[in-house]
N, C-alpha and C positions, 0 to 999 in steps of 0.2 A: 215638262222641263224642270220645271222648279223641285223635285222631288231627283232629278238627276244630278245638277249641282248641285245639289246636298249631300247625295251619296259620294260626288268625284271629290266633292271637299275632305269629308270623311278622313276618305279612303289615302286624301294627300297626306292630312293629317298624320296617319297612322304610322304610313312610307315613313316619314318626315320620325315618327318615336323612334322606328325602327331604327334611322341612321344611327342617332342622338345615343339609345340605349341600345347597346349589342345585348344578345344572349346570355342569360347568366353563365353557362359554361365557357362562353366567348369573355366574358368580364373575368372571371373566374383564371383562367390561362394567361388573360392581359395580368392581373394580380401578381400571380407567380412566374411570369418571365420579368416582371418590375420587382419581385424579393430577390431574384437571385442577381440580377445585377444588384443587388444593394447586399446579399449578405459576405460577411466577412468569415473569410475562410481561415481555421487553426489548422495546425498539424502537432498532433499529441506523439510522443513517443515512449512506448513502455521499458523498461529492463525483464520483461517477460515474453516466453512466445504467446502470439496472439490469438485471444478467445483462450487461454488457458484459464480452470477451474478456478475463481476465486479472483485470482490475481490479475489475469487475462480478463476477464469478462467485467472487472472497475469499471476500467478508462472506458469499454464499449458503451456501458450502462450511462457514464455519463456524457459521453458524444450523445445519446438518443434522448436523453432528458433536454440536455441544453439546447437541441435541434426544436423540439417538442415545447418549450417555457419560453424562447426564444421569436417563435412562428417562420423558422427559418432562418432568423437575420443572423446567427452567430450556426456555423457550420464547424464542428472538429472531426477530422480527419485521424482516425490510428493505426500507428505503426509498432508491427512487435517488435523485440528485440530482433538486430541484424539486421531489421526492411530499410534503414535508416543508418542506422548509428550502432555500434556495438551496446550490448547492455548495460554496462557501464559506464556509457559516456552520456548518459541521459543528464545528465546534472551539469558537463558542460556544453550542451546543445542547446540546454533551456538557457545556461547562463548566457551563452554568444548571439542568444536570438536565431540559431539553423531551425528551432520548432520554438510555439512558444510556451509549446505546456510538456509536463512528462509525469512519467508515475513509475514510482519506485520506492527505495525503503532508503530511510535517512543515516544507515549503519555507514551505506558503502560510500560515502564520502567524507568518513573517519581522517583521511589523509589530507582532504582539501580546508574541512571545517572538525577537530577533533569534539565541540559538542554539540556535535549533531548526530552523533548517537545517541542522546536522551529524547529524542523524539524518533525513535523508532522502540527501541526497547532497552534495557540493562538488564545484566542477571540479578533475581531475586528483587525484580522492581513493580512497576505497577502494573496492575491487570490491565482486560480492556477498558472495562468500564471506569477504574478509578485513572487512565490515562485522559480518557476522553474529558473525564469532569477537569484534570488538571489544564489540560489543554483548551478546552472553552470557559472555564468559569475561573481558571485557579492560577492565571499569567502564564501558562506556558506557550500559549502560540504568541502572545508578545515575544517572546523570548525565542522561539523558535524565528519569527523575524528578522531579530536583532541578529542572529547567528546567518541567514542567510543574504540578510541585506547588501553589503560588500562585492556579490556575486550578481544581485541586478534579478535575485529571484523571490518572489512572491510564496511561502510555503502554505499550504492547504491539508487538513486531514484528509488522508485519502482509503481508509480502511483499517480495517484490523483482521488479523489473522486467530487472536485468540491467544489461548494458552499453547504454544508450541509443546511439541515431544522432545525427549532427549536426547531423539537418536537413533541411528541404525549402529548397531555394533558389529563385529568378527569377531570379539572375544568380550567373555565376561567380563563384566568392575565390578570385585569382592571387594576391593580398598583402593585409597588415593593410591598408593604404591599400582595401582595398574593403567593409571591417567599417562605415568611416566611412557616417554618415547610414542604415547600413541597419535598415529597423524591421523587430525581428523577434520573435518571441511565444518569450519564452524567461524561465522564472520562475529563484529560488532566487537566489544569489550569483553564477550565473550568469551575471544579468541587468546586476549591478552590473558585472562584468568585460566585457562586450560593450559599457558606458556607458563603460569609460575608455580605452575604444578607437576611439570616438566614434560607438558605434553609438546604434541608438534601441531599446529593450527594451521589449516590450508584456506584462507579466504576468497580467493577468485575465483571458485569453480561456478558455473552456472550448472539451475538443477539438474538443465538436459547434458549434464557431464556425469553426473554422480553414481550413474548405474554402471557405467565402463571402468569409473577409478576404483567402485568397490571390486568390482568384477575381476579386475587385473592387480590387484594389491598396491594400487598409489597410493590409496588410503586405509587406515584401519577402522575407519568409521564416517558416519556422513550425519549431520541433521538437516532437515529444507524444512518442510512447515508444520506438517503433521496427518494423519490419516486423508484426509480429503485431495491434495499433493501428491503423498509419498504411494498412493495406492496406483494409480496412472500411470507413475514412473516405474513400477515395477520392485522398489527395493528391497522387497521383500524375500525379491529372487533370488538376493545375491548379499547378503546379511543375514545375521542368524537371532541376534538380538534385536529387541526394538526395546528401548528404555523411556523410561517415566521418571520426574514430570522432568519440561522443558524450563530448568533452573536461568537458563542462558536468555531466553525471552519470554515469560511470563502473560506478553501480552502487545503481540508486534505491530506497531503502526505503520502504516503505506503512506507515501503520499504523493500529492499530486503538485509536482514543479509548475508555478507560472512566470512566464519573462515579465519582468517586472513594467516594461517599456511598452507592452503590448497591452497590458492589463489596464494601464493608467490611460491608454488610447480609445478606450470601449466609453460608449458611453454607461450613464450610472447603469440603467435599467439591467443592462448586458453584465456587467462588473457583479450586479446583486443574483443574475440568474446564476454566474461562474459557481461563485459564492456558497450558495444555496444547492446549487447540483453535486456541488461536493461534499456538503453537509450529509445530505442524503447518502450518496454512496457510499460516505463514510462507515454509516449505519448499518449498510444495506451491504457490505462486504461482509462484518462482523455478525451480520445474519445468517446469511450464507456459508460462511463455516463453519457456525455453528451445528446448524443441518449436518452440513457436508460430512465433517468428520465423524457425527454421531454413525450415520450411515455408514461410511467406510472400514471405521474400527471394527463393526460388530461381521461387515464381510473379510478384514483380515484377518481378524479371529475363526469366524467359523467357515470360511471355505481355503483359507491358505495356513491357517494353523498356526500363526504367529504367535510368540510367546512372550507376552509383555509385561516389563520385568521393572520391577521398582529400582532406581538407585540407594544402597546401603544408606543410611542415615551418616558414617562417619564421610561419605565420601561426600554427602550435600554437605555437612558443618564445614568440610577442609574448603570447598567452593566458593562458600558462603565469604569463608575468612579471607580468600585469597580475592573473593572482587571488591572487599573494603579495601583492602592493602592495593589494590589496583587502580581504585577510585582515587585513593589520595595521593599518588605517585602521579597520576595525569591529572590531576589538577595542578600540582605544583608547577606542570610545563606551563601551560595554556591559562590564561587570567579568564577569556571566556568559557572555556569551560568548568573554572570553579565556581565563576558564577551562576551557572546554571546549575550545577551539583548542589551547589549551598540551597537554591529555591529546589530543584526536586529533592531531596533530602530533607527538609522543613515538610515538603507536601507531602511529601512518603509520611513523614513521623506521626501527622494528623488525621492522615488514613488511617495508620494501623489501632489508635486509638479509638478514630470512629468504629471500625469493622468490628474491633475487639467484643463490642456489644450489639452488632448486629450477624452480618452471614458467617464470622466465623466462631460465634457461639453456638452457631448448628452443628459444628464438625463433635 
């Protein structure tokens, strides 16, 4: 009888314990449900087609990183261009709080904040390595924040395509005179440089519109990014000449736009996670593009017989002179543009002095 009581007592304790401590899989499910109720959900709108190589994958990878690093506490849903808003409405969407984040290129907002163009790329400016150094250790990001502060947006570097190509042309460019009357898709300060030399810039065309625009003759030339993105668009099928170098965008930075109010509402650890994830994606995109450009260029040349042609030296010289004139003219119109310009040019001069002894010395 004593043993029976002992066994009954032990069985009772085990049953009680099983009620107090659910199985591991049940506990995990309970934690997951609890976490899902606590998760903060953000929406991110991009200016690119969803999952486009390079540009489109960067926000997807950011969302994955943030969810993993936060253990599911911050979940970001990515929407491609046109899903929530037009490609060039991302800035307004983030500013108004329609979405908490965006991914785009700063030169698109030149009508709202002319100085924004420095944080994408300017003609004959910094390359990707130099741009990242200026932004993160040379005071550039602080200026960028100052430019976007009136709009309630926190900018974060969001990738770099590396040096771009000069573009696809339906006629040869032998001298600066060949730029006169040329209708070319070209954004940012580069469009003003082209206009100064008599060209007709068209900067409101999205990438998916370039094929038909070139095919129908609506434009004579177009730049998009470089081989990695140009090849899938089939631009080699509708334009004969592929020119280099990309004088207009030697290191084109992308951006993550963050609604300042939404960011401030996050706990400190999630704020840090967003910033660290963006920094990681900033480098990851550059690595992706570098390798992608290399492979795609080989395909364009070996499989599609694309003729890759350099701009004549006199064309490059004319473009460079026009760039300097445009920057001076634009600085006279806008105090913030002038402030950023002076900081940019001072850094650019220091970069050239140093690179004279390093990378440039190998050429």
